[in-house]
C-alpha positions in Angstrom: 3.3 -21.0 -18.5 -0.4 -20.4 -18.6 -3.4 -22.0 -20.3 -6.2 -19.6 -21.5 -9.6 -21.0 -21.4 -12.1 -18.2 -21.2 -15.4 -20.0 -21.0 -14.0 -22.2 -18.0 -11.7 -19.6 -16.1 -13.6 -16.3 -16.6 -10.6 -14.8 -18.1 -8.7 -15.1 -14.8 -5.0 -16.1 -14.6 -4.8 -20.0 -14.2 -1.8 -22.3 -14.5 -1.3 -25.2 -16.5 -1.6 -27.4 -13.3 -5.3 -26.6 -12.8 -6.0 -29.0 -15.8 -5.9 -31.7 -13.4 -8.7 -30.2 -11.5 -10.9 -29.8 -14.6 -14.0 -31.5 -13.4 -14.0 -29.8 -10.1 -13.4 -26.6 -11.5 -16.0 -26.8 -14.1 -18.6 -27.3 -11.3 -17.2 -24.7 -9.0 -16.7 -22.0 -11.9 -19.8 -22.6 -13.8 -20.4 -19.2 -14.9 -18.6 -17.7 -17.7 -20.2 -14.3 -18.0 -17.5 -11.1 -17.9 -19.6 -9.4 -15.4 -22.1 -11.2 -13.1 -24.5 -9.9 -10.4 -23.2 -11.0 -7.0 -25.1 -12.3 -4.3 -24.9 -8.9 -2.2 -26.1 -6.8 -5.2 -22.8 -5.5 -6.3 -21.1 -6.2 -9.6 -18.3 -9.0 -9.6 -15.8 -8.8 -12.4 -13.5 -11.8 -13.5 -10.4 -11.2 -11.1 -7.2 -12.3 -12.9 -5.2 -12.4 -9.7 -7.5 -14.9 -7.8 -8.5 -18.6 -8.1 -11.6 -18.0 -6.0 -15.1 -18.7 -7.3 -16.6 -15.8 -5.1 -19.2 -15.2 -7.8 -20.8 -18.6 -7.1 -20.2 -19.1 -3.3 -18.4 -16.5 -1.0 -17.2 -16.1 2.4 -19.5 -13.7 4.3 -17.6 -13.7 7.6 -14.3 -15.3 8.4 -13.4 -16.0 12.1 -9.6 -16.4 12.9 -8.5 -18.5 15.8 -4.7 -17.9 15.9 -1.6 -18.9 18.0 1.4 -16.7 17.2 4.5 -18.5 17.9 7.7 -16.4 17.9 10.1 -19.0 18.9 9.2 -21.1 15.7 8.0 -18.2 13.5 4.8 -19.9 12.7 1.1 -18.9 12.9 -1.0 -21.8 13.9 -4.7 -21.3 13.0 -8.1 -22.0 11.8 -9.8 -20.0 9.6 -13.6 -20.5 10.1 -15.7 -19.3 7.0 -19.3 -18.7 7.2 -20.3 -18.7 3.4 -23.1 -17.5 1.3 -26.1 -19.5 -0.1 -25.1 -21.5 -3.1 -26.0 -24.3 -5.7 -22.4 -25.5 -6.1 -20.6 -28.5 -4.4 -17.0 -26.8 -4.5 -15.6 -23.6 -2.8 -12.3 -22.4 -4.0 -10.0 -20.4 -1.7 -6.6 -18.8 -2.5 -3.6 -20.2 -0.6 0.3 -19.7 -0.8 3.0 -21.4 1.3 0.5 -22.5 3.6 0.3 -26.2 5.0 -3.3 -27.3 5.4 -3.8 -29.7 8.2 -7.5 -30.5 7.5 -10.8 -28.9 6.4 -14.2 -29.4 8.1 -17.6 -28.2 7.7 -20.3 -27.2 10.4 -20.2 -24.9 13.2 -20.8 -26.9 16.4 -20.7 -30.4 14.9 -17.7 -30.5 12.6 -17.2 -33.1 9.9 -14.0 -33.4 8.0 -14.6 -33.0 4.2 -12.5 -33.6 1.1 -10.2 -30.9 -0.4 -7.8 -30.8 -3.2 -4.8 -28.4 -3.5 -3.6 -27.2 -7.1 0.3 -27.2 -7.6 2.2 -23.9 -6.8 2.3 -21.0 -9.2 5.0 -18.7 -8.3 2.8 -15.6 -8.3 -0.6 -16.8 -7.5 -0.2 -19.6 -5.1 -2.5 -22.5 -5.2 -6.2 -23.1 -5.3 -7.7 -24.9 -2.4 -10.9 -26.6 -3.5 -13.1 -27.7 -1.0 -16.2 -30.1 -1.2 -19.1 -28.6 0.1 -23.0 -29.5 0.0 -25.9 -27.0 -1.1 -26.7 -26.7 2.7 -23.1 -26.1 4.0 -23.0 -22.9 5.8 -19.4 -23.1 7.5 -16.1 -24.3 6.2 -13.2 -24.5 8.7 -9.6 -24.7 7.6 -7.0 -26.0 9.9 -3.5 -24.7 8.9 -0.3 -23.1 9.7 2.0 -20.7 8.1 5.5 -21.6 6.8 8.9 -19.7 6.6 7.8 -18.7 3.1 4.8 -16.8 4.2 5.3 -13.4 2.1 2.9 -11.3 4.0 4.5 -11.9 7.5 7.4 -10.1 8.8 9.1 -11.8 11.9 11.5 -9.4 13.3 14.1 -10.2 16.2 14.5 -7.6 18.9 17.5 -5.8 17.4 15.4 -4.6 14.4 12.8 -2.8 16.8 13.3 0.6 18.5 13.3 -1.0 22.1 15.8 -3.7 21.1 14.4 -6.1 23.9 11.4 -7.7 22.4 10.6 -9.5 18.9 8.0 -7.9 16.5 5.5 -9.4 14.0 3.3 -7.5 11.4 1.5 -8.4 8.3 1.3 -6.9 4.7 -1.5 -8.1 2.7 -1.7 -5.6 -0.3 -2.0 -6.7 -3.1 -2.4 -10.5 -3.1 -0.2 -11.7 0.0 -2.9 -12.1 2.6 -3.4 -15.8 1.1 0.1 -16.4 2.5 -1.1 -16.1 6.0 -4.8 -16.9 6.0 -6.5 -19.3 3.5 -9.4 -17.2 1.9 -10.9 -15.9 -1.2 -8.2 -13.3 -1.8 -10.0 -11.1 -4.4 -11.1 -7.3 -3.5 -14.4 -8.2 -5.0 -15.5 -10.1 -2.0 -15.8 -7.7 1.0 -16.3 -9.6 4.2 -16.5 -9.1 7.9 -14.1 -10.7 10.3 -13.4 -11.4 13.8 -10.4 -13.0 15.7 -9.2 -14.6 18.7 -5.5 -14.5 19.0 -2.8 -15.8 21.6 0.5 -14.2 22.0 3.4 -14.0 24.4 2.1 -12.0 27.6 4.9 -9.5 27.3 3.6 -8.2 23.9 0.3 -6.6 22.7 -1.7 -7.4 19.7 -3.5 -5.0 17.3 -5.6 -5.7 14.2 -7.4 -3.7 11.5 -10.5 -4.2 13.6 -11.7 -3.1 17.2 -8.6 -2.8 19.2 -7.5 -2.7 23.1 -5.8 0.3 24.5 -4.4 -2.0 27.5 -2.3 -4.9 27.5 -3.9 -8.2 28.3 -2.6 -10.1 31.2 -3.0 -13.5 29.7 -1.8 -12.7 26.2 -5.3 -13.2 24.7 -7.2 -10.7 22.4 -10.4 -10.6 20.8 -11.0 -8.5 17.7 -14.2 -7.6 15.6 -14.5 -5.9 12.3 -18.0 -5.5 11.6 -17.8 -3.4 8.3 -17.2 -5.3 5.3 -13.7 -5.0 3.8 -11.7 -6.6 1.1 -9.2 -9.3 2.2 -6.1 -7.4 1.7 -7.1 -5.1 4.4 -7.1 -7.8 7.1 -3.9 -7.0 9.2 -2.1 -7.9 12.3 0.7 -6.4 14.3 2.3 -8.0 17.5 5.2 -6.2 19.7 5.9 -4.0 22.4 3.2 -1.5 22.1 1.4 1.1 24.1 -1.3 3.4 23.3 -1.2 7.1 23.2 -4.8 8.8 22.9 -4.9 11.8 20.5 -8.6 12.6 20.2 -12.0 11.4 21.1 -11.7 8.6 18.6 -8.2 8.5 17.5 -4.7 7.6 18.7 -1.5 5.9 18.0 0.2 2.8 19.2 4.2 2.5 19.3 6.9 1.1 21.1 7.4 3.0 24.3 10.4 4.8 22.9 8.5 6.7 20.3 5.5 7.6 22.1 6.3 11.2 22.8 7.6 11.7 19.3 4.3 10.4 17.9 2.2 12.4 20.2 3.8 15.7 18.9 4.0 14.7 15.1 0.3 13.6 15.1 -1.2 16.2 17.2 -3.2 17.2 14.2 -5.1 14.1 13.4 -8.6 15.0 14.9 -8.4 18.4 12.9 -7.8 16.0 9.7 -10.6 13.8 10.5 -13.0 16.8 10.8 -11.8 18.3 7.7 -12.1 15.3 5.8 -15.8 14.6 7.1 -16.8 18.2 6.2 -15.7 17.6 2.7 -16.9 13.9 1.7 -19.1 12.7 4.5 -19.2 11.0 7.9 -16.2 8.6 8.7 -17.7 5.4 8.8 -15.1 3.1 10.8 -15.8 4.3 14.1 -12.3 4.6 15.4 -8.8 5.9 13.5 -5.6 4.8 15.0 -2.1 4.4 13.7 0.5 1.9 14.6 4.1 2.6 14.2 6.0 -0.3 12.9 9.9 -1.1 12.7 11.8 0.6 9.9 11.5 -2.7 8.0 8.0 -1.9 6.8 8.0 -1.7 3.1 5.8 1.7 2.9 5.4 4.8 4.4 1.8 3.7 5.4 -0.9 1.3 4.8 -4.4 1.9 5.0 -5.7 -0.9 7.1 -9.0 0.3 8.5 -9.5 1.7 11.7 -5.5 1.1 12.1 -3.0 2.7 9.8 0.3 0.8 9.7 3.2 3.6 9.3 6.8 3.6 9.0 8.9 5.4 11.5 10.5 7.4 8.9 7.4 9.7 8.9 8.5 10.8 12.3 10.5 13.9 10.8 9.9 16.1 13.9 8.5 18.9 12.2 5.3 17.4 10.7 6.6 17.8 7.2 6.0 14.1 6.4 2.4 13.8 7.9 1.1 13.9 4.5 1.5 10.2 4.6 -1.3 10.2 7.5 -3.5 12.6 5.6 -3.1 9.9 2.7 -4.0 6.7 4.9 -6.9 8.6 6.6 -8.2 9.6 3.2 -8.3 6.1 2.1 -11.0 5.7 4.7 -13.2 6.9 1.8 -11.3 5.9 -1.4 -9.9 2.4 -1.3 -11.6 1.0 2.1 -15.1 2.3 1.6 -15.0 2.3 -2.3 -12.4 -0.2 -3.6 -11.1 -1.0 -6.8 -12.7 -4.2 -8.4 -9.3 -5.7 -9.5 -5.8 -4.6 -9.5 -6.1 -3.3 -13.0 -8.4 -0.5 -11.4 -5.9 0.4 -8.9 -6.0 3.9 -9.8 -9.5 4.1 -8.2 -8.0 3.6 -4.8 -4.7 5.7 -5.1 -5.6 8.6 -7.5 -8.6 9.6 -5.4 -6.6 9.2 -2.3 -3.7 11.5 -3.5 -6.5 14.2 -4.5 -8.3 13.9 -1.3 -4.9 14.0 0.8 -3.8 17.0 -0.8 -7.3 18.7 0.0 -6.7 17.8 3.6 -3.4 19.4 3.7 -4.6 22.3 2.1 -7.3 23.0 4.7 -5.2 21.8 7.6 -1.8 23.5 6.7 -2.5 26.1 4.0 -2.5 26.0 0.2 1.0 26.8 -0.1 2.0 23.8 1.6 -0.4 21.6 -0.4 1.0 23.1 -3.5 4.5 22.3 -2.6 3.6 18.5 -1.7 1.7 18.1 -5.1 4.7 19.5 -7.0 7.1 17.2 -5.3 4.6 14.3 -6.4 4.6 15.8 -10.0 8.3 15.5 -10.1 8.1 12.1 -9.2 5.5 11.3 -12.0 7.6 12.9 -14.5 10.6 10.5 -13.7 8.1 7.5 -13.5 6.8 8.6 -17.1 10.5 8.4 -18.5 11.0 5.2 -16.8 7.8 3.5 -17.7 8.4 4.9 -21.4 11.6 2.9 -21.7 10.5 -0.3 -20.0 9.1 -3.5 -21.3 5.5 -2.0 -20.7 5.3 1.5 -21.9 1.6 1.0 -21.9 1.7 1.1 -17.9 1.4 4.8 -18.0 -2.3 4.5 -18.7 -4.5 4.7 -15.7 -6.7 1.5 -16.4 -4.0 -1.3 -16.5 -3.8 -4.9 -17.9 -1.9 -6.8 -15.4 -3.2 -10.1 -16.4 -0.2 -12.7 -16.0 1.9 -9.9 -14.1 2.4 -9.3 -10.5 -0.1 -6.4 -9.5 2.8 -4.7 -7.5 3.8 -3.6 -11.1 0.9 -1.2 -11.3 1.7 0.4 -7.8 3.5 3.4 -9.6 3.0 7.1 -9.8 0.8 6.7 -12.5 -2.1 5.3 -10.2 -1.1 7.7 -7.4 -0.1 11.0 -8.9 -1.6 10.7 -12.6 -4.9 9.7 -11.1 -4.8 12.8 -8.7 -3.8 15.2 -11.5 -7.0 13.7 -13.5 -9.2 14.6 -10.7 -7.5 17.9 -10.3 -8.2 18.6 -14.0 -11.7 17.5 -13.6 -12.0 19.8 -10.7 -10.9 22.7 -12.9 -13.3 22.0 -15.5 -16.4 21.8 -13.2 -15.4 24.1 -10.4 -14.5 22.9 -6.8 -17.9 23.2 -5.2 -19.6 21.2 -8.0 -16.8 18.6 -7.8 -17.0 18.1 -4.1 -20.7 17.6 -4.3 -20.1 14.8 -7.1 -17.4 13.0 -4.9 -19.6 13.1 -2.0 -22.4 11.5 -3.6 -19.8 9.0 -5.3 -18.6 7.6 -1.9 -22.1 7.4 -0.7 -23.5 5.6 -3.5 -20.7 3.0 -3.8 -20.0 2.7 0.0 -18.7 -0.7 1.0 -18.8 -1.8 -2.6 -16.1 -2.5 -5.1 -16.2 -0.5 -8.6 -14.4 -1.0 -11.8 -13.0 1.8 -14.1 -15.7 1.3 -16.7 -18.4 1.6 -13.7 -16.9 4.8 -12.7 -16.6 6.3 -16.2 -20.3 5.5 -16.5 -21.2 7.1 -13.1 -19.0 10.1 -14.0 -20.8 10.8 -17.3 -24.2 10.1 -15.9 -24.0 12.2 -12.7 -21.5 15.0 -13.6 -20.2 15.5 -17.1 -23.6 14.7 -19.2 -25.6 16.2 -16.4 -23.9 19.5 -16.6 -23.0 19.5 -20.3 -19.2 19.4 -19.8 -16.8 18.3 -22.6 -13.9 16.3 -21.0 -11.1 13.9 -22.4 -11.9 11.2 -19.9 -10.8 8.4 -22.3 -7.6 9.9 -23.2 -6.8 10.3 -19.4 -7.8 6.8 -18.5 -6.9 4.5 -21.7 -4.0 6.5 -23.3 -0.4 6.6 -22.1 1.4 9.7 -20.7 -0.1 13.0 -19.6 -2.8 14.8 -21.7 -2.3 18.6 -22.5 -5.1 19.8 -20.6 -3.3 18.7 -17.1 -3.4 21.5 -14.7 -0.1 22.9 -13.6 0.9 24.2 -10.3 3.6 26.6 -9.3 5.5 27.4 -6.0 7.8 30.5 -5.5 9.3 28.8 -2.5 10.3 25.6 -4.8 11.4 28.0 -7.7 13.8 29.8 -5.0 15.4 26.4 -4.1 15.7 25.6 -7.9 17.7 29.0 -8.4 19.8 28.0 -5.3 20.6 24.7 -6.9 21.5 26.4 -10.2 24.1 28.5 -8.4 25.7 25.4 -7.4 25.3 23.9 -10.8 27.3 26.9 -12.2 30.0 26.5 -9.8 29.0 29.3 -7.3 29.8 28.9 -3.4 26.3 29.4 -1.7 27.9 29.4 1.6 29.1 32.9 1.1 25.8 34.2 -0.1 23.7 36.3 2.1 20.1 35.4 2.7 20.8 32.0 1.5 20.6 28.4 3.1 22.6 28.4 6.4 21.6 25.2 7.8 19.4 22.2 7.2 16.4 23.4 9.2 16.0 26.6 7.3 13.6 25.1 4.9 11.0 22.2 4.9 11.8 18.6 3.7 10.1 19.3 0.4 12.2 22.4 -0.3 15.7 20.5 0.3 14.2 17.6 -2.0 13.7 20.2 -4.7 17.1 21.7 -4.3 18.8 18.3 -4.3 16.8 17.1 -7.2 17.7 20.3 -9.3 21.3 19.6 -8.7 23.1 18.2 -11.9 23.7 14.6 -12.3 27.5 15.4 -13.4 28.2 17.8 -10.6 31.6 17.3 -9.5 32.3 15.1 -6.3 34.3 18.0 -4.7 31.1 20.1 -4.9 28.9 17.4 -3.6 31.2 16.7 -0.9 31.2 20.4 0.0 27.5 20.6 0.2 27.3 17.6 2.5 29.8 19.1 4.7 27.6 22.4 4.8 24.3 21.0 5.4 24.8 17.4 6.7 22.4 15.9 4.1 23.7 12.4 4.8 24.0 12.5 8.4 21.4 15.1 9.6 18.7 15.1 7.3 15.4 13.1 7.9 15.0 9.9 5.9 13.2 11.6 3.0 16.0 13.9 2.5 18.7 11.3 3.0 17.1 9.2 0.3 17.1 12.1 -2.5 20.9 12.9 -1.4 22.0 9.4 -1.7 20.5 9.1 -5.0 22.1 12.1 -6.4 25.6 10.8 -4.7 24.9 7.6 -6.6 24.4 9.4 -9.9 27.2 12.0 -9.5 29.5 9.2 -8.4 29.9 10.6 -4.9 30.9 7.5 -2.7 32.7 9.5 0.1 29.4 9.0 2.2 29.3 5.2 1.4 29.3 4.4 5.2 26.2 6.6 5.8 24.5 5.0 2.9 25.0 1.7 3.9 24.0 2.3 7.3 20.7 3.8 5.8 20.0 0.9 3.5 20.5 -1.5 6.3 18.2 0.4 8.7 15.5 1.5 6.2 13.0 -0.9 4.6 10.8 1.4 3.2 10.7 0.3 -0.6 10.2 3.9 -2.2 13.1 5.4 -0.3 15.7 2.5 -1.0 14.7 1.2 -4.3 15.7 4.6 -6.2 19.2 4.3 -4.3 19.9 0.9 -5.2 18.9 1.6 -8.9 21.0 4.8 -9.2 23.9 2.8 -7.9 23.1 -0.3 -10.2 22.6 2.0 -13.3 25.8 3.9 -12.7 28.1 2.1 -14.8 30.7 2.5 -12.0 31.8 -1.2 -11.2 32.7 0.1 -7.3 29.1 1.4 -6.9 27.3 -1.7 -8.3 29.5 -4.0 -6.1 28.9 -1.6 -3.2 24.9 -1.9 -4.1 25.1 -5.8 -4.2 27.2 -6.1 -1.1 25.0 -3.7 0.9 21.9 -5.6 -0.2 23.3 -8.9 0.9 23.8 -7.4 4.4 20.4 -5.7 4.6 18.1 -8.0 2.8 17.2 -10.2 5.7 16.1 -7.0 7.4 13.6 -6.1 4.7 9.9 -7.2 4.2 9.3 -9.6 1.3 7.9 -6.8 -0.7 11.1 -4.7 -0.6 13.4 -7.7 -0.7 11.9 -9.2 -3.8 11.9 -5.7 -5.6 15.6 -5.4 -5.1 16.3 -8.9 -6.0 14.9 -8.5 -9.5 17.9 -6.3 -10.4 20.6 -6.9 -7.8 20.8 -10.6 -7.4 
């Protein structure tokens, strides 16, 4: 499917159709070095997931003029790119499923220019090659989105909490921003942006930028993001929103129906921010807000700067799931401030963030809670390691990935998140917490507002910590070898051990409802304790025992979404379909990929024809309410 031409294409993924553009491309992509000094002084590496020639000419600032049309489910707009000084006569943008109307150059006096669009690649989309002159400073792309815009989720009122107004949100990570904005969609090119947006008057718009706290009377909103960010962090949400202030520089946007729940659940955000700054330096994004999206949002949270996008599944009522917010806040340092150079280096974003998240939780809520959270993550990692070992890509259990010619979403696993975090935990143990915190603070300061590759990190780690302090550490084994090294730190929790003991009582056929000092109701333990209990139950537990547990604790009806997910997975594995109505309702309501994918997979892998058909029929009912990210994941094994 792909033609590999290293001198011309810089080791980036290119499709056969680009051969028709060889002359233009040879001009635009004239450099053939694997590592190039970019115009802003940072290192730029070849990106296998972008057509952009950002090493030769790049966007420095983009201004968006957008009209959000809910009736047609289309964004009509202009992307006005201010570009760097250059010596080439073409600039290449990434687009996917966009309709390009015209392209002009100039700021106040625009002139149409020639552009060429390559043929569609199912993963990367298309290259948009625009003719420029050496003195061109502005490129204006007039366009509209289409029904196939993968980043956009247009929701009817019935899929919102209020049931009265429609909702729109974007999800750009990893390479979906190009489906709603024509731009150089590579994390290597950090840019500033601004936007003027027109929406229906009854709604409110917010972005990963400066945001209003009150609704505009005319439906017009202006946004500014003055700090440089990678393109995947440009984000927009439009809906029936109101703002609840939580501190001097933090708050939450939500539908009115969720405002009180949000205020209670997130009341510790100011403390989280204070803790994070004490550990690793000043928060550099001015404001930290959250917007609660509808249930279709495919993730627990997304770290869009200044405005975390979050799924309402984290509103557990007891703060047991607020580690999601600690995680997204931590991204303000790792990921947003210091960004992976390519999606092969994704662990640099997520491993650091999970480590930092856990440190925040330890300081704000105590070490016992933080350890419980880390153990749950480790359980997920153990499952992921087994699944990856049995997959087509067993090498994916390495931290540094090779995702060329593959969807970067395939690297968004517990390897990047949890193995990466345990690598840092093990480093901390080797050098001591005080010294490691000093190193991380210096790292965030040194690479602030830059992108970094794994190899650059290793060099910095050796120069500034390991070699300097004379410490031996198996860095290469952790990063370049599959699995977990033997020196990985271990964590224990008496509370979780007690839940495993309780589960073993069930596994041995004992009736725990009659045991004194044992679980009596669902709120006796926190979410993670119940997750441990459910996961420790045998996969061949009799249906009668599963049904009795559900009758006693109400996992399928009274549990929060995290508990329900683990319970439905166990039901699928044990062949317990007596709660299929509750499971179907859950899968139709919830679009968070992590929660629903494992349920669908457990049903599909059960070998039970009834369970398999149930999974497929439920997916057919639910898929239109999922974002593209979740829908496409399920389609891979259900369609």
